[in-house]
VEXDO-525612 format. One record per residue (C-alpha): residue in three letters; x, y, z. Coordinates in steps of 0.25 Angstrom, whole numbers. Example, Ala and Ser with C-alpha at 12.3 -4.5 7.8 and 13.67 -1.06 7.14 Angstrom:
BEGIN
pt res = ALA, px = 49, py = -18, pz = 31
pt res = SER, px = 55, py = -4, pz = 29
END
This chain:
BEGIN
pt res = MET, px = 22, py = -50, pz = -123
pt res = ASN, px = 24, py = -54, pz = -109
pt res = GLN, px = 28, py = -42, pz = -101
pt res = LYS, px = 31, py = -41, pz = -86
pt res = LEU, px = 25, py = -31, pz = -78
pt res = LEU, px = 35, py = -22, pz = -70
pt res = PHE, px = 26, py = -22, pz = -58
pt res = GLN, px = 13, py = -30, pz = -54
pt res = PRO, px = 1, py = -22, pz = -55
pt res = THR, px = -4, py = -26, pz = -40
pt res = LYS, px = 9, py = -22, pz = -33
pt res = HIS, px = 9, py = -9, pz = -41
pt res = LYS, px = -5, py = -5, pz = -37
pt res = LYS, px = -1, py = -8, pz = -22
pt res = ILE, px = 11, py = 1, pz = -23
pt res = LEU, px = 2, py = 12, pz = -30
pt res = TYR, px = -9, py = 11, pz = -20
pt res = LEU, px = 2, py = 12, pz = -9
pt res = LEU, px = 8, py = 24, pz = -14
pt res = LEU, px = -6, py = 30, pz = -17
pt res = GLY, px = -9, py = 27, pz = -2
pt res = PHE, px = 3, py = 33, pz = 3
pt res = LEU, px = 2, py = 46, pz = -6
pt res = PHE, px = -13, py = 48, pz = 0
pt res = ILE, px = -8, py = 47, pz = 14
pt res = SER, px = 4, py = 57, pz = 12
pt res = ALA, px = -5, py = 67, pz = 4
pt res = GLN, px = -15, py = 66, pz = 16
pt res = THR, px = -5, py = 69, pz = 26
pt res = ALA, px = 3, py = 79, pz = 18
pt res = LEU, px = -10, py = 87, pz = 15
pt res = ALA, px = -13, py = 89, pz = 31
pt res = THR, px = -12, py = 103, pz = 35
pt res = THR, px = -9, py = 108, pz = 48
pt res = TYR, px = -16, py = 122, pz = 51
pt res = TYR, px = -12, py = 132, pz = 62
pt res = ILE, px = -22, py = 141, pz = 69
pt res = ASN, px = -18, py = 153, pz = 80
pt res = ASP, px = -27, py = 164, pz = 85
pt res = ILE, px = -23, py = 178, pz = 87
pt res = SER, px = -12, py = 176, pz = 97
pt res = THR, px = 1, py = 168, pz = 97
pt res = LYS, px = 2, py = 167, pz = 113
pt res = GLY, px = 3, py = 152, pz = 117
pt res = ASP, px = 4, py = 147, pz = 102
pt res = ILE, px = 11, py = 134, pz = 101
pt res = TYR, px = 9, py = 132, pz = 86
pt res = THR, px = 8, py = 145, pz = 78
pt res = THR, px = 18, py = 156, pz = 77
pt res = THR, px = 8, py = 168, pz = 73
pt res = ILE, px = -6, py = 172, pz = 76
pt res = GLY, px = -17, py = 166, pz = 66
pt res = VAL, px = -23, py = 173, pz = 55
pt res = ASP, px = -34, py = 169, pz = 45
pt res = SER, px = -25, py = 172, pz = 33
pt res = ASN, px = -14, py = 162, pz = 37
pt res = ASP, px = -14, py = 149, pz = 31
pt res = GLY, px = -13, py = 142, pz = 44
pt res = ILE, px = -4, py = 131, pz = 39
pt res = THR, px = 9, py = 136, pz = 48
pt res = ALA, px = 11, py = 139, pz = 62
pt res = SER, px = 15, py = 153, pz = 57
pt res = SER, px = 2, py = 155, pz = 48
pt res = PRO, px = -10, py = 150, pz = 58
pt res = LYS, px = -24, py = 154, pz = 55
pt res = ILE, px = -33, py = 159, pz = 66
pt res = SER, px = -46, py = 151, pz = 63
pt res = ILE, px = -49, py = 138, pz = 67
pt res = THR, px = -61, py = 136, pz = 59
pt res = GLU, px = -55, py = 142, pz = 46
pt res = VAL, px = -44, py = 132, pz = 47
pt res = TYR, px = -53, py = 120, pz = 51
pt res = LYS, px = -60, py = 123, pz = 37
pt res = ILE, px = -48, py = 121, pz = 28
pt res = ALA, px = -42, py = 110, pz = 37
pt res = SER, px = -44, py = 96, pz = 31
pt res = ASP, px = -44, py = 82, pz = 37
pt res = GLY, px = -29, py = 79, pz = 42
pt res = ASP, px = -25, py = 93, pz = 45
pt res = THR, px = -21, py = 99, pz = 58
pt res = ILE, px = -25, py = 112, pz = 64
pt res = ILE, px = -16, py = 118, pz = 75
pt res = ILE, px = -23, py = 128, pz = 84
pt res = ASP, px = -14, py = 136, pz = 93
pt res = SER, px = -16, py = 142, pz = 106
pt res = GLY, px = -26, py = 154, pz = 106
pt res = ASN, px = -42, py = 156, pz = 105
pt res = TYR, px = -50, py = 150, pz = 95
pt res = LYS, px = -65, py = 152, pz = 92
pt res = GLU, px = -66, py = 137, pz = 88
pt res = LEU, px = -59, py = 131, pz = 100
pt res = THR, px = -63, py = 130, pz = 115
pt res = SER, px = -54, py = 134, pz = 125
pt res = ASP, px = -50, py = 120, pz = 128
pt res = GLY, px = -46, py = 118, pz = 113
pt res = LYS, px = -58, py = 111, pz = 107
pt res = LEU, px = -64, py = 114, pz = 94
pt res = LEU, px = -77, py = 121, pz = 93
pt res = PHE, px = -81, py = 115, pz = 80
pt res = GLU, px = -82, py = 100, pz = 75
pt res = ASN, px = -69, py = 95, pz = 68
pt res = ASN, px = -75, py = 87, pz = 56
pt res = LYS, px = -61, py = 86, pz = 51
pt res = LYS, px = -49, py = 77, pz = 54
pt res = ILE, px = -41, py = 88, pz = 58
pt res = VAL, px = -31, py = 89, pz = 70
pt res = PHE, px = -32, py = 101, pz = 78
pt res = ILE, px = -21, py = 105, pz = 88
pt res = ILE, px = -25, py = 115, pz = 97
pt res = ALA, px = -17, py = 123, pz = 106
pt res = GLY, px = -25, py = 127, pz = 118
pt res = SER, px = -23, py = 137, pz = 129
pt res = SER, px = -20, py = 126, pz = 138
pt res = ASP, px = -7, py = 117, pz = 137
pt res = LYS, px = -14, py = 107, pz = 129
pt res = VAL, px = -14, py = 106, pz = 113
pt res = PHE, px = -27, py = 99, pz = 108
pt res = SER, px = -27, py = 90, pz = 96
pt res = LYS, px = -42, py = 88, pz = 92
pt res = ILE, px = -48, py = 75, pz = 86
pt res = PRO, px = -50, py = 70, pz = 74
pt res = LEU, px = -35, py = 67, pz = 72
pt res = PRO, px = -32, py = 62, pz = 58
pt res = THR, px = -31, py = 48, pz = 56
pt res = HIS, px = -18, py = 47, pz = 49
pt res = LEU, px = -10, py = 52, pz = 62
pt res = LYS, px = -4, py = 41, pz = 71
pt res = VAL, px = -6, py = 50, pz = 83
pt res = ASN, px = -19, py = 52, pz = 91
pt res = PRO, px = -16, py = 64, pz = 100
pt res = THR, px = -27, py = 72, pz = 107
pt res = GLU, px = -19, py = 82, pz = 116
pt res = ILE, px = -5, py = 87, pz = 114
pt res = TYR, px = 1, py = 95, pz = 126
pt res = ILE, px = 11, py = 106, pz = 125
pt res = ASP, px = 22, py = 108, pz = 135
pt res = GLN, px = 30, py = 120, pz = 135
pt res = ASP, px = 26, py = 123, pz = 120
pt res = LYS, px = 30, py = 108, pz = 116
pt res = PRO, px = 21, py = 96, pz = 114
pt res = THR, px = 21, py = 85, pz = 124
pt res = ASP, px = 13, py = 72, pz = 126
pt res = ARG, px = 2, py = 72, pz = 137
pt res = GLU, px = 10, py = 63, pz = 147
pt res = SER, px = 22, py = 73, pz = 147
pt res = TYR, px = 12, py = 85, pz = 148
pt res = LEU, px = 4, py = 80, pz = 160
pt res = LYS, px = 17, py = 74, pz = 167
pt res = LYS, px = 23, py = 89, pz = 166
pt res = ILE, px = 9, py = 95, pz = 172
pt res = ARG, px = 9, py = 85, pz = 183
pt res = LEU, px = 23, py = 88, pz = 187
pt res = ASN, px = 20, py = 103, pz = 187
pt res = GLN, px = 8, py = 100, pz = 195
pt res = ASN, px = 16, py = 92, pz = 206
pt res = ARG, px = 27, py = 102, pz = 206
pt res = LYS, px = 16, py = 113, pz = 208
pt res = SER, px = 10, py = 106, pz = 220
pt res = GLU, px = 23, py = 103, pz = 228
END
């Protein structure tokens, strides 16, 4: 019997590998989690809507955890940890971590200043490489616009 194949094995394998690769990349992106952390106050908060509590799950702005260390223990590579304004024993006053970050986790840290810090290492699947995000009147802005506004305000004060 001389039967024709409906598909060529080499083309079929290529398509299968492409699909598997796509599914693998999609699964990694879908599995990334964003965690929210807040201290015992909502004063000056940018990201969360309530105080942090240990029993919260930390995966929404309305259910933040209180401990950076506890969230870091459960976070995985590719996750993001958003730390709202406040006082934390795991951070210096200028927003630097007091422990070694050995995971590929993005930290977004709202400080008591006008800056919001994003700490290295950044996930390699992102196509951006921010090191600082600036907040102007509770809205994110780029560095150039933020600095331009500061210069204009300083010029007005000196006049």
